[in-house]
C-alpha positions in Angstrom: 11.1 -5.5 -9.3 9.7 -8.3 -10.7 6.4 -10.4 -10.1 4.8 -13.5 -11.7 1.0 -13.7 -12.2 -0.8 -17.1 -11.9 -0.4 -17.5 -16.1 3.6 -17.0 -15.4 3.9 -13.2 -16.8 5.9 -11.4 -15.8 5.1 -8.0 -13.9 7.5 -5.0 -13.8 6.8 -2.6 -11.4 6.3 0.2 -13.7 3.3 -2.3 -15.0 1.7 -1.6 -11.5 -0.8 1.1 -9.9 -1.3 0.2 -6.4 0.6 -2.1 -3.7 -1.1 -2.8 -0.7 1.1 -4.3 1.9 -0.6 -6.2 4.9 1.6 -5.2 7.6 2.7 -8.4 10.1 3.8 -7.4 13.7 7.0 -9.2 13.3 7.4 -7.1 9.9 6.5 -3.7 10.4 9.6 -1.6 10.2 9.9 -3.5 6.7 6.9 -2.6 5.7 6.7 1.4 6.7 10.2 1.8 6.2 12.1 -0.6 3.7 9.5 -1.5 1.3 8.3 1.8 1.4 11.2 3.4 -0.3 11.7 0.4 -2.5 8.4 1.0 -3.7 8.3 4.6 -4.1 12.5 4.3 -5.9 10.7 1.6 -8.2 8.3 4.0 -9.3 4.9 2.5 -7.8 2.3 5.5 -7.9 0.4 4.2 -4.8 1.4 1.8 -1.3 -1.1 1.4 0.6 0.0 -0.7 4.2 -3.0 -2.4 5.8 -2.3 -2.5 9.7 -4.7 -5.4 11.0 -3.8 -4.7 15.1 -6.8 -2.8 16.3 -8.3 -0.7 15.3 -7.6 -1.8 12.2 -5.7 1.3 9.8 -4.7 2.1 6.4 -2.2 4.5 5.8 -2.4 5.4 2.0 0.9 6.6 0.2 1.3 8.1 -3.0 4.0 9.5 -5.1 5.7 12.9 -4.8 8.2 13.6 -7.2 11.9 13.3 -5.8 10.5 13.0 -2.5 9.2 9.7 -2.7 6.0 8.9 -0.6 3.7 11.4 0.7 1.9 9.5 3.5 -1.5 10.8 4.6 -2.5 10.2 8.2 -3.9 6.4 9.1 -7.2 6.0 8.8 -9.8 4.0 10.9 -13.5 3.0 10.1 -14.4 3.8 6.7 -11.3 4.4 3.8 -12.4 6.6 1.0 -10.3 7.4 -1.8 -10.2 8.3 -5.5 -7.1 7.8 -6.5 -5.8 5.4 -7.9 -9.6 4.5 -8.4 -12.6 5.2 -6.7 -13.1 3.2 -3.4 -15.0 2.7 -0.1 -13.2 -0.1 2.4 -14.9 -0.7 5.7 -11.8 -1.4 7.5 -13.3 -2.8 10.5 -15.2 -5.5 8.3 -11.9 -7.3 7.2 -11.4 -8.6 10.6 -15.1 -10.2 10.5 
């Protein structure tokens, strides 16, 4: 799995700490199933799935060894975390 930066540098999956996916209505199965498995297999430690349907929600997934990702329950309102870095996100404000 490769990506390029605006400076045309190559990023590899092992260089990433987090992928945030915005789930689109026509790609939710891909985001919640296919990419979920692919990113876990690639070794990306954290995967957040942001769903902009009302109410806006976020599912935070983290690597759980050979099991792949362990998913936290969906969060609405304010999402708070300390991993992979401290963050607080007002999810409803994302649509303002």
